TORKOLLO-915605 format. One record per residue (C-alpha): residue in three letters; x, y, z. Coordinates in steps of 0.25 Angstrom, whole numbers, padded with zeros to 4 digits, always signed. Last residue first. Layout:
N
ALAXYZ...
***
This chain:
247
TRP-0244-0563+0187ASP-0243-0555+0199LYS-0241-0541+0196LEU-0229-0534+0203LEU-0233-0524+0214GLY-0230-0509+0210THR-0216-0503+0211LYS-0216-0498+0196GLY-0229-0490+0196LYS-0225-0483+0209VAL-0211-0479+0203LYS-0218-0473+0191ALA-0228-0465+0199LYS-0216-0459+0207GLU-0209-0455+0195GLY-0221-0448+0190GLN-0223-0441+0203ARG-0209-0436+0202SER-0210-0430+0188GLU-0223-0423+0192ARG-0216-0417+0204GLU-0204-0413+0195ARG-0213-0407+0184GLN-0221-0399+0195GLN-0208-0394+0201LEU-0203-0390+0187ALA-0217-0383+0184LYS-0216-0376+0198LEU-0202-0371+0194ILE-0206-0366+0181LYS-0218-0359+0187LEU-0209-0353+0198ALA-0199-0348+0187GLU-0210-0342+0179GLU-0215-0334+0191LYS-0201-0329+0194SER-0199-0324+0180ILE-0190-0330+0170GLU-0176-0325+0165ASP-0171-0329+0152LYS-0176-0317+0144LYS-0171-0308+0154LYS-0157-0313+0152GLU-0158-0311+0137GLU-0162-0296+0141LYS-0151-0295+0150PRO-0141-0301+0140LYS-0146-0290+0129ARG-0146-0278+0138GLU-0131-0276+0138GLU-0130-0278+0123LYS-0141-0268+0121LYS-0134-0258+0130GLU-0121-0260+0122GLN-0128-0257+0109GLN-0134-0244+0114LYS-0120-0240+0119GLU-0115-0243+0105LYS-0126-0236+0098GLN-0123-0223+0107LYS-0109-0224+0104GLU-0112-0224+0089GLU-0121-0213+0090GLN-0111-0205+0098GLN-0101-0208+0087GLU-0110-0204+0076LYS-0113-0191+0083ASP-0098-0188+0085LYS-0096-0190+0070GLU-0108-0181+0067THR-0103-0170+0076LYS-0089-0172+0070GLU-0094-0171+0056LYS-0102-0159+0059GLU-0090-0152+0066LYS-0081-0155+0054LYS-0091-0149+0045ARG-0093-0137+0053ASP-0078-0135+0054VAL-0077-0137+0039ASN-0089-0127+0037GLU-0082-0117+0046LYS-0069-0118+0039ASN-0076-0116+0026GLU-0083-0103+0032ASP-0070-0098+0037ASP-0063-0100+0024GLU-0074-0093+0017LYS-0073-0081+0027ASN-0058-0081+0025GLU-0059-0081+0010LYS-0069-0069+0011GLU-0060-0062+0020GLU-0049-0064+0011LYS-0057-0059-0001LYS-0061-0047+0007GLN-0047-0044+0011ASN-0042-0045-0003GLU-0052-0035-0008MET-0048-0026+0003LYS-0034-0027-0001LYS-0037-0024-0015LYS-0045-0012-0011ILE-0033-0008-0002LEU-0023-0009-0014GLU-0032-0001-0024ILE-0034+0010-0014ASN-0019+0010-0010TYR-0015+0012-0025LYS-0024+0023-0027ALA-0019+0030-0015ASP-0005+0028-0019LYS-0007+0034-0033ASP-0012+0047-0028LYS-0015+0054-0041PRO-0030+0057-0037ASN-0025+0066-0025SER-0036+0071-0016ASP-0047+0061-0021LEU-0036+0051-0022THR-0033+0053-0007LYS-0048+0052-0005LYS-0048+0038-0011TYR-0036+0034-0002TYR-0044+0038+0010GLU-0056+0030+0005ILE-0047+0018+0002SER-0042+0019+0017GLU-0056+0018+0022GLU-0058+0005+0015LEU-0046-0001+0020LYS-0047+0003+0035GLY-0036-0006+0040ALA-0029+0005+0049ARG-0018+0005+0039TYR-0027+0007+0027SER-0034+0019+0035THR-0020+0025+0037ASN-0016+0024+0023GLY-0029+0030+0018MET-0028+0041+0028ASN-0013+0043+0023TYR-0019+0045+0009TYR-0030+0054+0014ILE-0020+0063+0020ASN-0011+0063+0008SER-0022+0066-0001LEU-0026+0078+0007LYS-0012+0084+0004LEU-0005+0090+0016ASN+0004+0102+0012LYS-0008+0110+0007GLU-0015+0108+0021SER-0025+0098+0026ILE-0033+0102+0038LEU-0044+0092+0037ARG-0035+0081+0031SER-0025+0083+0043LYS-0036+0081+0053LYS-0040+0068+0045TYR-0026+0063+0045TYR-0025+0065+0060GLU-0038+0057+0062MET-0033+0046+0053ALA-0020+0045+0061GLU-0028+0043+0074ASP-0035+0032+0068PHE-0022+0025+0062SER-0013+0026+0074LYS-0004+0016+0068LEU+0009+0023+0073LYS+0012+0026+0058VAL-0002+0031+0056LEU+0000+0040+0068THR+0012+0046+0061ASN+0004+0049+0048ALA-0007+0056+0056ARG+0003+0065+0063ASN+0009+0069+0049PHE-0005+0072+0045LYS-0008+0080+0058VAL+0004+0087+0056ILE+0001+0090+0042SER-0013+0095+0045ASN-0007+0106+0054LEU-0018+0117+0049LYS-0020+0121+0064VAL-0007+0130+0065GLY-0010+0139+0077ASN+0003+0137+0083LYS-0003+0128+0094GLU-0009+0120+0083LEU+0004+0118+0076ARG+0011+0115+0089LYS+0001+0104+0093ASP+0002+0097+0079LEU+0017+0098+0080GLU+0017+0091+0093ASP+0008+0080+0088TYR+0017+0078+0076LEU+0029+0077+0086ASP+0022+0066+0094LEU+0019+0059+0081ALA+0033+0059+0077LYS+0037+0053+0090LYS+0028+0042+0088TYR+0031+0039+0074ASP+0046+0037+0075GLU+0046+0031+0060LYS+0058+0039+0057ASN+0050+0046+0046PHE+0040+0050+0057LEU+0051+0055+0066LYS+0057+0063+0055ASN+0043+0069+0053ALA+0041+0073+0067LYS+0055+0079+0068ASN+0052+0088+0056ASN+0038+0092+0062ILE+0044+0095+0075ALA+0055+0104+0068ARG+0045+0111+0059ILE+0036+0114+0071THR+0047+0120+0078PHE+0052+0128+0066GLY+0037+0133+0064SER+0036+0137+0079ALA+0047+0146+0077ASN+0043+0151+0063SER+0028+0153+0067SER+0018+0144+0061MET+0010+0144+0048CYS+0022+0141+0039LEU+0025+0129+0047ILE+0011+0124+0043SER+0013+0126+0029VAL+0025+0118+0027PHE+0025+0106+0037LEU+0031+0092+0032ILE+0021+0081+0028ILE+0024+0067+0033THR+0020+0057+0022ILE+0014+0044+0023ARG+0013+0036+0010LYS+0008+0022+0009ALA+0005+0014-0004MET+0000+0000+0000
***
């Protein structure tokens, strides 16, 4: 992605202040710019804050360049929301030395770095409204659009992958449930079969068992048979022991 962040030097602002204070402001500004270029952004930010206060104290309210430079420093420190506020302030009091297209371009960069892609495109379009020849803004718009398309495509693919994974998980869960059910049914059948086998000898035993009344009847019948048998034996003996016939 094309990036450009430029620290703008004072020209018109210094002319509006007194010579003594002008030299002081120039010195602070130069030092702040050097710190920015050395990537010592925290110290640079402190000096831009001091510049902002001094200019307002001296009655110089059109200090858009300071606010612009301060916003650029905040971007480097990843304070994107605060940076956007200072870009907006510099835009409202923009001067000849600070092109509106540069402000919008940096706002586009900041929105992009904050992950606000659609917003960044809008600021790059405003850059082109102010400066139709800005090639970097055109390039960034096309690049971000392509990135958004890829993101949508990736999100769609991820969604499909998640759905496929869910379907596979559901299928596995269903198969597991069915298998568990079959195992439970098999175990239940085995238990029922065991119970049947346990009952069978008892039932057979019950068939062989007779009631007390039947047993008594059988006993009486046996006793009766035995008496009859004895009586028959006695009768036979008597017949054999009779007197011999005299011929």
